[in-house]
PDB file with SEQRES, HELIX, SHEET and CRYST1 records, atoms N, CA, C and O in Angstrom:
SEQRES   1 A   71  MET SER ASP GLN ILE SER LEU GLU ILE ILE ILE PHE PHE          
SEQRES   2 A   71  GLY VAL MET ILE ILE PHE LEU LEU ALA ILE SER ALA VAL          
SEQRES   3 A   71  PHE VAL TYR TRP ILE LEU LEU ALA ARG ARG ALA LEU GLU          
SEQRES   4 A   71  SER GLY ARG GLN LYS GLN LYS THR ALA GLY GLN LYS ASP          
SEQRES   5 A   71  PRO LYS ASP ASN SER SER ARG LYS ASN GLY SER LEU LYS          
SEQRES   6 A   71  TYR SER TYR LEU LYS LYS                                      
HELIX    1 AA1 SER A    2  LYS A   46  1                                  45    
CRYST1    1.000    1.000    1.000  90.00  90.00  90.00 P 1           1          
ATOM      1  N   MET A   1       0.824  -1.200   0.000  1.00  0.00           N  
ATOM      2  CA  MET A   1       0.000   0.000   0.000  1.00  0.00           C  
ATOM      3  C   MET A   1       0.866   1.262   0.000  1.00  0.00           C  
ATOM      4  O   MET A   1       0.568   2.227  -0.703  1.00  0.00           O  
ATOM      5  N   SER A   2       1.923   1.245   0.782  1.00  0.00           N  
ATOM      6  CA  SER A   2       2.783   2.425   0.838  1.00  0.00           C  
ATOM      7  C   SER A   2       3.560   2.599  -0.463  1.00  0.00           C  
ATOM      8  O   SER A   2       3.923   3.719  -0.823  1.00  0.00           O  
ATOM      9  N   ASP A   3       3.819   1.495  -1.171  1.00  0.00           N  
ATOM     10  CA  ASP A   3       4.486   1.601  -2.467  1.00  0.00           C  
ATOM     11  C   ASP A   3       3.612   2.338  -3.469  1.00  0.00           C  
ATOM     12  O   ASP A   3       4.104   3.135  -4.268  1.00  0.00           O  
ATOM     13  N   GLN A   4       2.308   2.067  -3.420  1.00  0.00           N  
ATOM     14  CA  GLN A   4       1.391   2.726  -4.341  1.00  0.00           C  
ATOM     15  C   GLN A   4       1.293   4.223  -4.025  1.00  0.00           C  
ATOM     16  O   GLN A   4       1.242   5.052  -4.933  1.00  0.00           O  
ATOM     17  N   ILE A   5       1.268   4.559  -2.739  1.00  0.00           N  
ATOM     18  CA  ILE A   5       1.180   5.969  -2.342  1.00  0.00           C  
ATOM     19  C   ILE A   5       2.452   6.708  -2.761  1.00  0.00           C  
ATOM     20  O   ILE A   5       2.372   7.823  -3.276  1.00  0.00           O  
ATOM     21  N   SER A   6       3.604   6.111  -2.550  1.00  0.00           N  
ATOM     22  CA  SER A   6       4.844   6.781  -2.934  1.00  0.00           C  
ATOM     23  C   SER A   6       4.940   6.919  -4.452  1.00  0.00           C  
ATOM     24  O   SER A   6       5.472   7.911  -4.949  1.00  0.00           O  
ATOM     25  N   LEU A   7       4.431   5.937  -5.187  1.00  0.00           N  
ATOM     26  CA  LEU A   7       4.420   6.034  -6.645  1.00  0.00           C  
ATOM     27  C   LEU A   7       3.500   7.163  -7.105  1.00  0.00           C  
ATOM     28  O   LEU A   7       3.831   7.898  -8.035  1.00  0.00           O  
ATOM     29  N   GLU A   8       2.337   7.298  -6.447  1.00  0.00           N  
ATOM     30  CA  GLU A   8       1.419   8.392  -6.794  1.00  0.00           C  
ATOM     31  C   GLU A   8       2.047   9.753  -6.483  1.00  0.00           C  
ATOM     32  O   GLU A   8       1.868  10.710  -7.237  1.00  0.00           O  
ATOM     33  N   ILE A   9       2.774   9.835  -5.383  1.00  0.00           N  
ATOM     34  CA  ILE A   9       3.433  11.099  -5.027  1.00  0.00           C  
ATOM     35  C   ILE A   9       4.514  11.440  -6.046  1.00  0.00           C  
ATOM     36  O   ILE A   9       4.639  12.596  -6.451  1.00  0.00           O  
ATOM     37  N   ILE A  10       5.287  10.458  -6.460  1.00  0.00           N  
ATOM     38  CA  ILE A  10       6.332  10.689  -7.461  1.00  0.00           C  
ATOM     39  C   ILE A  10       5.718  11.134  -8.784  1.00  0.00           C  
ATOM     40  O   ILE A  10       6.220  12.060  -9.420  1.00  0.00           O  
ATOM     41  N   ILE A  11       4.636  10.481  -9.201  1.00  0.00           N  
ATOM     42  CA  ILE A  11       3.958  10.865 -10.451  1.00  0.00           C  
ATOM     43  C   ILE A  11       3.394  12.280 -10.330  1.00  0.00           C  
ATOM     44  O   ILE A  11       3.506  13.079 -11.260  1.00  0.00           O  
ATOM     45  N   PHE A  12       2.783  12.590  -9.169  1.00  0.00           N  
ATOM     46  CA  PHE A  12       2.209  13.919  -8.964  1.00  0.00           C  
ATOM     47  C   PHE A  12       3.283  15.002  -9.082  1.00  0.00           C  
ATOM     48  O   PHE A  12       3.095  15.995  -9.785  1.00  0.00           O  
ATOM     49  N   PHE A  13       4.408  14.807  -8.391  1.00  0.00           N  
ATOM     50  CA  PHE A  13       5.464  15.813  -8.449  1.00  0.00           C  
ATOM     51  C   PHE A  13       6.094  15.881  -9.838  1.00  0.00           C  
ATOM     52  O   PHE A  13       6.504  16.957 -10.272  1.00  0.00           O  
ATOM     53  N   GLY A  14       6.176  14.768 -10.530  1.00  0.00           N  
ATOM     54  CA  GLY A  14       6.688  14.785 -11.902  1.00  0.00           C  
ATOM     55  C   GLY A  14       5.800  15.602 -12.824  1.00  0.00           C  
ATOM     56  O   GLY A  14       6.284  16.388 -13.638  1.00  0.00           O  
ATOM     57  N   VAL A  15       4.485  15.404 -12.685  1.00  0.00           N  
ATOM     58  CA  VAL A  15       3.536  16.171 -13.503  1.00  0.00           C  
ATOM     59  C   VAL A  15       3.608  17.654 -13.148  1.00  0.00           C  
ATOM     60  O   VAL A  15       3.551  18.505 -14.036  1.00  0.00           O  
ATOM     61  N   MET A  16       3.734  17.972 -11.857  1.00  0.00           N  
ATOM     62  CA  MET A  16       3.836  19.373 -11.442  1.00  0.00           C  
ATOM     63  C   MET A  16       5.108  20.025 -11.995  1.00  0.00           C  
ATOM     64  O   MET A  16       5.078  21.175 -12.434  1.00  0.00           O  
ATOM     65  N   ILE A  17       6.212  19.296 -11.974  1.00  0.00           N  
ATOM     66  CA  ILE A  17       7.464  19.850 -12.507  1.00  0.00           C  
ATOM     67  C   ILE A  17       7.336  20.109 -14.002  1.00  0.00           C  
ATOM     68  O   ILE A  17       7.786  21.147 -14.488  1.00  0.00           O  
ATOM     69  N   ILE A  18       6.730  19.181 -14.737  1.00  0.00           N  
ATOM     70  CA  ILE A  18       6.532  19.376 -16.178  1.00  0.00           C  
ATOM     71  C   ILE A  18       5.617  20.572 -16.431  1.00  0.00           C  
ATOM     72  O   ILE A  18       5.863  21.363 -17.341  1.00  0.00           O  
ATOM     73  N   PHE A  19       4.560  20.703 -15.622  1.00  0.00           N  
ATOM     74  CA  PHE A  19       3.627  21.820 -15.761  1.00  0.00           C  
ATOM     75  C   PHE A  19       4.336  23.152 -15.508  1.00  0.00           C  
ATOM     76  O   PHE A  19       4.147  24.107 -16.261  1.00  0.00           O  
ATOM     77  N   LEU A  20       5.151  23.217 -14.454  1.00  0.00           N  
ATOM     78  CA  LEU A  20       5.879  24.454 -14.154  1.00  0.00           C  
ATOM     79  C   LEU A  20       6.907  24.779 -15.230  1.00  0.00           C  
ATOM     80  O   LEU A  20       7.119  25.949 -15.549  1.00  0.00           O  
ATOM     81  N   LEU A  21       7.541  23.765 -15.789  1.00  0.00           N  
ATOM     82  CA  LEU A  21       8.479  24.005 -16.889  1.00  0.00           C  
ATOM     83  C   LEU A  21       7.757  24.563 -18.112  1.00  0.00           C  
ATOM     84  O   LEU A  21       8.279  25.445 -18.795  1.00  0.00           O  
ATOM     85  N   ALA A  22       6.558  24.051 -18.390  1.00  0.00           N  
ATOM     86  CA  ALA A  22       5.795  24.555 -19.535  1.00  0.00           C  
ATOM     87  C   ALA A  22       5.394  26.014 -19.310  1.00  0.00           C  
ATOM     88  O   ALA A  22       5.484  26.830 -20.228  1.00  0.00           O  
ATOM     89  N   ILE A  23       4.956  26.344 -18.102  1.00  0.00           N  
ATOM     90  CA  ILE A  23       4.570  27.726 -17.807  1.00  0.00           C  
ATOM     91  C   ILE A  23       5.781  28.655 -17.905  1.00  0.00           C  
ATOM     92  O   ILE A  23       5.676  29.754 -18.451  1.00  0.00           O  
ATOM     93  N   SER A  24       6.919  28.224 -17.384  1.00  0.00           N  
ATOM     94  CA  SER A  24       8.108  29.076 -17.457  1.00  0.00           C  
ATOM     95  C   SER A  24       8.581  29.242 -18.898  1.00  0.00           C  
ATOM     96  O   SER A  24       9.099  30.299 -19.258  1.00  0.00           O  
ATOM     97  N   ALA A  25       8.410  28.210 -19.729  1.00  0.00           N  
ATOM     98  CA  ALA A  25       8.777  28.344 -21.142  1.00  0.00           C  
ATOM     99  C   ALA A  25       7.892  29.377 -21.828  1.00  0.00           C  
ATOM    100  O   ALA A  25       8.370  30.144 -22.665  1.00  0.00           O  
ATOM    101  N   VAL A  26       6.608  29.405 -21.483  1.00  0.00           N  
ATOM    102  CA  VAL A  26       5.700  30.406 -22.059  1.00  0.00           C  
ATOM    103  C   VAL A  26       6.121  31.810 -21.625  1.00  0.00           C  
ATOM    104  O   VAL A  26       6.111  32.733 -22.439  1.00  0.00           O  
ATOM    105  N   PHE A  27       6.487  31.981 -20.361  1.00  0.00           N  
ATOM    106  CA  PHE A  27       6.923  33.300 -19.894  1.00  0.00           C  
ATOM    107  C   PHE A  27       8.214  33.741 -20.569  1.00  0.00           C  
ATOM    108  O   PHE A  27       8.357  34.910 -20.925  1.00  0.00           O  
ATOM    109  N   VAL A  28       9.145  32.829 -20.748  1.00  0.00           N  
ATOM    110  CA  VAL A  28      10.388  33.175 -21.442  1.00  0.00           C  
ATOM    111  C   VAL A  28      10.092  33.587 -22.878  1.00  0.00           C  
ATOM    112  O   VAL A  28      10.690  34.534 -23.390  1.00  0.00           O  
ATOM    113  N   TYR A  29       9.168  32.878 -23.531  1.00  0.00           N  
ATOM    114  CA  TYR A  29       8.782  33.227 -24.898  1.00  0.00           C  
ATOM    115  C   TYR A  29       8.162  34.618 -24.940  1.00  0.00           C  
ATOM    116  O   TYR A  29       8.473  35.408 -25.831  1.00  0.00           O  
ATOM    117  N   TRP A  30       7.282  34.927 -23.975  1.00  0.00           N  
ATOM    118  CA  TRP A  30       6.665  36.255 -23.928  1.00  0.00           C  
ATOM    119  C   TRP A  30       7.709  37.338 -23.712  1.00  0.00           C  
ATOM    120  O   TRP A  30       7.634  38.401 -24.329  1.00  0.00           O  
ATOM    121  N   ILE A  31       8.685  37.082 -22.842  1.00  0.00           N  
ATOM    122  CA  ILE A  31       9.724  38.081 -22.571  1.00  0.00           C  
ATOM    123  C   ILE A  31      10.562  38.326 -23.820  1.00  0.00           C  
ATOM    124  O   ILE A  31      10.870  39.471 -24.150  1.00  0.00           O  
ATOM    125  N   LEU A  32      10.930  37.255 -24.511  1.00  0.00           N  
ATOM    126  CA  LEU A  32      11.714  37.428 -25.739  1.00  0.00           C  
ATOM    127  C   LEU A  32      10.908  38.149 -26.811  1.00  0.00           C  
ATOM    128  O   LEU A  32      11.453  38.963 -27.556  1.00  0.00           O  
ATOM    129  N   LEU A  33       9.615  37.857 -26.893  1.00  0.00           N  
ATOM    130  CA  LEU A  33       8.751  38.528 -27.863  1.00  0.00           C  
ATOM    131  C   LEU A  33       8.645  40.018 -27.539  1.00  0.00           C  
ATOM    132  O   LEU A  33       8.701  40.857 -28.437  1.00  0.00           O  
ATOM    133  N   ALA A  34       8.492  40.343 -26.259  1.00  0.00           N  
ATOM    134  CA  ALA A  34       8.396  41.750 -25.859  1.00  0.00           C  
ATOM    135  C   ALA A  34       9.709  42.477 -26.115  1.00  0.00           C  
ATOM    136  O   ALA A  34       9.700  43.634 -26.534  1.00  0.00           O  
ATOM    137  N   ARG A  35      10.840  41.814 -25.869  1.00  0.00           N  
ATOM    138  CA  ARG A  35      12.137  42.448 -26.119  1.00  0.00           C  
ATOM    139  C   ARG A  35      12.318  42.725 -27.601  1.00  0.00           C  
ATOM    140  O   ARG A  35      12.827  43.780 -27.982  1.00  0.00           O  
ATOM    141  N   ARG A  36      11.899  41.772 -28.449  1.00  0.00           N  
ATOM    142  CA  ARG A  36      12.026  41.973 -29.894  1.00  0.00           C  
ATOM    143  C   ARG A  36      11.123  43.113 -30.355  1.00  0.00           C  
ATOM    144  O   ARG A  36      11.503  43.896 -31.225  1.00  0.00           O  
ATOM    145  N   ALA A  37       9.924  43.207 -29.772  1.00  0.00           N  
ATOM    146  CA  ALA A  37       9.016  44.295 -30.144  1.00  0.00           C  
ATOM    147  C   ALA A  37       9.575  45.643 -29.706  1.00  0.00           C  
ATOM    148  O   ALA A  37       9.465  46.629 -30.435  1.00  0.00           O  
ATOM    149  N   LEU A  38      10.176  45.691 -28.514  1.00  0.00           N  
ATOM    150  CA  LEU A  38      10.769  46.951 -28.056  1.00  0.00           C  
ATOM    151  C   LEU A  38      11.942  47.364 -28.929  1.00  0.00           C  
ATOM    152  O   LEU A  38      12.088  48.541 -29.257  1.00  0.00           O  
ATOM    153  N   GLU A  39      12.779  46.407 -29.306  1.00  0.00           N  
ATOM    154  CA  GLU A  39      13.932  46.749 -30.138  1.00  0.00           C  
ATOM    155  C   GLU A  39      13.506  47.183 -31.532  1.00  0.00           C  
ATOM    156  O   GLU A  39      14.125  48.072 -32.117  1.00  0.00           O  
ATOM    157  N   SER A  40      12.459  46.568 -32.073  1.00  0.00           N  
ATOM    158  CA  SER A  40      11.996  47.010 -33.387  1.00  0.00           C  
ATOM    159  C   SER A  40      11.354  48.387 -33.278  1.00  0.00           C  
ATOM    160  O   SER A  40      11.428  49.179 -34.217  1.00  0.00           O  
ATOM    161  N   GLY A  41      10.725  48.680 -32.144  1.00  0.00           N  
ATOM    162  CA  GLY A  41      10.179  50.013 -31.925  1.00  0.00           C  
ATOM    163  C   GLY A  41      11.268  51.059 -31.845  1.00  0.00           C  
ATOM    164  O   GLY A  41      11.121  52.159 -32.379  1.00  0.00           O  
ATOM    165  N   ARG A  42      12.372  50.720 -31.175  1.00  0.00           N  
ATOM    166  CA  ARG A  42      13.506  51.649 -31.113  1.00  0.00           C  
ATOM    167  C   ARG A  42      14.110  51.851 -32.493  1.00  0.00           C  
ATOM    168  O   ARG A  42      14.517  52.959 -32.842  1.00  0.00           O  
ATOM    169  N   GLN A  43      14.169  50.788 -33.272  1.00  0.00           N  
ATOM    170  CA  GLN A  43      14.720  50.893 -34.624  1.00  0.00           C  
ATOM    171  C   GLN A  43      13.839  51.800 -35.475  1.00  0.00           C  
ATOM    172  O   GLN A  43      14.345  52.584 -36.278  1.00  0.00           O  
ATOM    173  N   LYS A  44      12.514  51.696 -35.300  1.00  0.00           N  
ATOM    174  CA  LYS A  44      11.614  52.565 -36.056  1.00  0.00           C  
ATOM    175  C   LYS A  44      11.775  54.016 -35.625  1.00  0.00           C  
ATOM    176  O   LYS A  44      11.665  54.924 -36.449  1.00  0.00           O  
ATOM    177  N   GLN A  45      12.039  54.244 -34.326  1.00  0.00           N  
ATOM    178  CA  GLN A  45      12.243  55.615 -33.866  1.00  0.00           C  
ATOM    179  C   GLN A  45      13.523  56.201 -34.441  1.00  0.00           C  
ATOM    180  O   GLN A  45      13.569  57.387 -34.767  1.00  0.00           O  
ATOM    181  N   LYS A  46      14.557  55.387 -34.569  1.00  0.00           N  
ATOM    182  CA  LYS A  46      15.815  55.881 -35.125  1.00  0.00           C  
ATOM    183  C   LYS A  46      15.659  56.269 -36.587  1.00  0.00           C  
ATOM    184  O   LYS A  46      16.252  57.249 -37.037  1.00  0.00           O  
ATOM    185  N   THR A  47      14.870  55.512 -37.327  1.00  0.00           N  
ATOM    186  CA  THR A  47      14.718  55.760 -38.759  1.00  0.00           C  
ATOM    187  C   THR A  47      13.455  56.552 -39.067  1.00  0.00           C  
ATOM    188  O   THR A  47      13.034  56.609 -40.222  1.00  0.00           O  
ATOM    189  N   ALA A  48      12.836  57.171 -38.046  1.00  0.00           N  
ATOM    190  CA  ALA A  48      11.574  57.872 -38.280  1.00  0.00           C  
ATOM    191  C   ALA A  48      11.770  59.115 -39.135  1.00  0.00           C  
ATOM    192  O   ALA A  48      10.884  59.469 -39.912  1.00  0.00           O  
ATOM    193  N   GLY A  49      12.912  59.785 -39.010  1.00  0.00           N  
ATOM    194  CA  GLY A  49      13.133  61.002 -39.772  1.00  0.00           C  
ATOM    195  C   GLY A  49      13.552  60.760 -41.200  1.00  0.00           C  
ATOM    196  O   GLY A  49      13.468  61.665 -42.030  1.00  0.00           O  
ATOM    197  N   GLN A  50      14.001  59.559 -41.505  1.00  0.00           N  
ATOM    198  CA  GLN A  50      14.472  59.260 -42.853  1.00  0.00           C  
ATOM    199  C   GLN A  50      13.303  58.815 -43.725  1.00  0.00           C  
ATOM    200  O   GLN A  50      12.411  58.100 -43.267  1.00  0.00           O  
ATOM    201  N   LYS A  51      13.316  59.241 -44.975  1.00  0.00           N  
ATOM    202  CA  LYS A  51      12.254  58.850 -45.896  1.00  0.00           C  
ATOM    203  C   LYS A  51      12.613  57.528 -46.547  1.00  0.00           C  
ATOM    204  O   LYS A  51      13.743  57.314 -46.987  1.00  0.00           O  
ATOM    205  N   ASP A  52      11.642  56.665 -46.596  1.00  0.00           N  
ATOM    206  CA  ASP A  52      11.843  55.366 -47.226  1.00  0.00           C  
ATOM    207  C   ASP A  52      11.848  55.560 -48.737  1.00  0.00           C  
ATOM    208  O   ASP A  52      10.888  56.115 -49.273  1.00  0.00           O  
ATOM    209  N   PRO A  53      12.886  55.129 -49.446  1.00  0.00           N  
ATOM    210  CA  PRO A  53      12.913  55.334 -50.899  1.00  0.00           C  
ATOM    211  C   PRO A  53      11.812  54.572 -51.631  1.00  0.00           C  
ATOM    212  O   PRO A  53      11.457  54.933 -52.753  1.00  0.00           O  
ATOM    213  N   LYS A  54      11.271  53.528 -51.016  1.00  0.00           N  
ATOM    214  CA  LYS A  54      10.197  52.763 -51.661  1.00  0.00           C  
ATOM    215  C   LYS A  54       8.824  53.377 -51.407  1.00  0.00           C  
ATOM    216  O   LYS A  54       7.830  52.937 -51.985  1.00  0.00           O  
ATOM    217  N   ASP A  55       8.764  54.392 -50.545  1.00  0.00           N  
ATOM    218  CA  ASP A  55       7.486  54.985 -50.171  1.00  0.00           C  
ATOM    219  C   ASP A  55       7.100  56.039 -51.207  1.00  0.00           C  
ATOM    220  O   ASP A  55       7.763  57.071 -51.314  1.00  0.00           O  
ATOM    221  N   ASN A  56       6.051  55.793 -51.958  1.00  0.00           N  
ATOM    222  CA  ASN A  56       5.616  56.721 -52.999  1.00  0.00           C  
ATOM    223  C   ASN A  56       4.405  57.542 -52.581  1.00  0.00           C  
ATOM    224  O   ASN A  56       3.803  58.221 -53.413  1.00  0.00           O  
ATOM    225  N   SER A  57       4.043  57.489 -51.315  1.00  0.00           N  
ATOM    226  CA  SER A  57       2.847  58.205 -50.883  1.00  0.00           C  
ATOM    227  C   SER A  57       3.135  59.700 -50.772  1.00  0.00           C  
ATOM    228  O   SER A  57       4.288  60.130 -50.806  1.00  0.00           O  
ATOM    229  N   SER A  58       2.082  60.468 -50.641  1.00  0.00           N  
ATOM    230  CA  SER A  58       2.227  61.920 -50.603  1.00  0.00           C  
ATOM    231  C   SER A  58       2.325  62.442 -49.177  1.00  0.00           C  
ATOM    232  O   SER A  58       2.257  63.654 -48.972  1.00  0.00           O  
ATOM    233  N   ARG A  59       2.480  61.581 -48.197  1.00  0.00           N  
ATOM    234  CA  ARG A  59       2.499  62.062 -46.817  1.00  0.00           C  
ATOM    235  C   ARG A  59       3.848  62.679 -46.477  1.00  0.00           C  
ATOM    236  O   ARG A  59       4.888  62.241 -46.969  1.00  0.00           O  
ATOM    237  N   LYS A  60       3.817  63.692 -45.638  1.00  0.00           N  
ATOM    238  CA  LYS A  60       5.040  64.354 -45.187  1.00  0.00           C  
ATOM    239  C   LYS A  60       5.057  64.299 -43.667  1.00  0.00           C  
ATOM    240  O   LYS A  60       4.024  64.478 -43.021  1.00  0.00           O  
ATOM    241  N   ASN A  61       6.209  64.055 -43.110  1.00  0.00           N  
ATOM    242  CA  ASN A  61       6.414  63.971 -41.666  1.00  0.00           C  
ATOM    243  C   ASN A  61       5.525  62.906 -41.028  1.00  0.00           C  
ATOM    244  O   ASN A  61       5.157  63.033 -39.860  1.00  0.00           O  
ATOM    245  N   GLY A  62       5.181  61.881 -41.758  1.00  0.00           N  
ATOM    246  CA  GLY A  62       4.394  60.786 -41.219  1.00  0.00           C  
ATOM    247  C   GLY A  62       2.936  61.113 -41.009  1.00  0.00           C  
ATOM    248  O   GLY A  62       2.239  60.346 -40.344  1.00  0.00           O  
ATOM    249  N   SER A  63       2.441  62.208 -41.537  1.00  0.00           N  
ATOM    250  CA  SER A  63       1.061  62.601 -41.305  1.00  0.00           C  
ATOM    251  C   SER A  63       0.237  62.388 -42.565  1.00  0.00           C  
ATOM    252  O   SER A  63       0.648  62.762 -43.664  1.00  0.00           O  
ATOM    253  N   LEU A  64      -0.924  61.785 -42.391  1.00  0.00           N  
ATOM    254  CA  LEU A  64      -1.838  61.598 -43.515  1.00  0.00           C  
ATOM    255  C   LEU A  64      -2.943  62.658 -43.512  1.00  0.00           C  
ATOM    256  O   LEU A  64      -3.861  62.607 -44.331  1.00  0.00           O  
ATOM    257  N   LYS A  65      -2.851  63.613 -42.590  1.00  0.00           N  
ATOM    258  CA  LYS A  65      -3.890  64.623 -42.459  1.00  0.00           C  
ATOM    259  C   LYS A  65      -3.878  65.543 -43.680  1.00  0.00           C  
ATOM    260  O   LYS A  65      -2.826  66.060 -44.054  1.00  0.00           O  
ATOM    261  N   TYR A  66      -4.994  65.742 -44.277  1.00  0.00           N  
ATOM    262  CA  TYR A  66      -5.177  66.587 -45.462  1.00  0.00           C  
ATOM    263  C   TYR A  66      -4.317  66.141 -46.641  1.00  0.00           C  
ATOM    264  O   TYR A  66      -3.912  66.968 -47.458  1.00  0.00           O  
ATOM    265  N   SER A  67      -4.039  64.859 -46.735  1.00  0.00           N  
ATOM    266  CA  SER A  67      -3.211  64.392 -47.850  1.00  0.00           C  
ATOM    267  C   SER A  67      -3.963  64.519 -49.174  1.00  0.00           C  
ATOM    268  O   SER A  67      -3.338  64.574 -50.233  1.00  0.00           O  
ATOM    269  N   TYR A  68      -5.293  64.565 -49.127  1.00  0.00           N  
ATOM    270  CA  TYR A  68      -6.050  64.718 -50.364  1.00  0.00           C  
ATOM    271  C   TYR A  68      -5.930  66.134 -50.917  1.00  0.00           C  
ATOM    272  O   TYR A  68      -6.175  66.344 -52.104  1.00  0.00           O  
ATOM    273  N   LEU A  69      -5.558  67.113 -50.089  1.00  0.00           N  
ATOM    274  CA  LEU A  69      -5.407  68.485 -50.572  1.00  0.00           C  
ATOM    275  C   LEU A  69      -4.046  68.724 -51.215  1.00  0.00           C  
ATOM    276  O   LEU A  69      -3.876  69.689 -51.959  1.00  0.00           O  
ATOM    277  N   LYS A  70      -3.075  67.857 -50.937  1.00  0.00           N  
ATOM    278  CA  LYS A  70      -1.719  68.071 -51.438  1.00  0.00           C  
ATOM    279  C   LYS A  70      -1.537  67.571 -52.860  1.00  0.00           C  
ATOM    280  O   LYS A  70      -0.470  67.763 -53.443  1.00  0.00           O  
ATOM    281  N   LYS A  71      -2.538  66.945 -53.423  1.00  0.00           N  
ATOM    282  CA  LYS A  71      -2.382  66.355 -54.757  1.00  0.00           C  
ATOM    283  C   LYS A  71      -2.304  67.392 -55.806  1.00  0.00           C  
ATOM    284  O   LYS A  71      -2.173  67.069 -56.986  1.00  0.00           O  
TER     285      LYS A  71                                                      
END                                                                             
């Protein structure tokens, strides 16, 4: 009887460890995703003043306000 109880305890803790590892992997993924988003945001801020040579729109200074009047 005690062998069965100890086996159940070992299985329970094994499942809990796997569950905690899965949760921590999700958090690490979220942190890496947030870091990548922040770095791409910083990169966009650095290049905000430069005009993209592929951009053929009529907007100036990143504003689309009254762009229909500039035509």
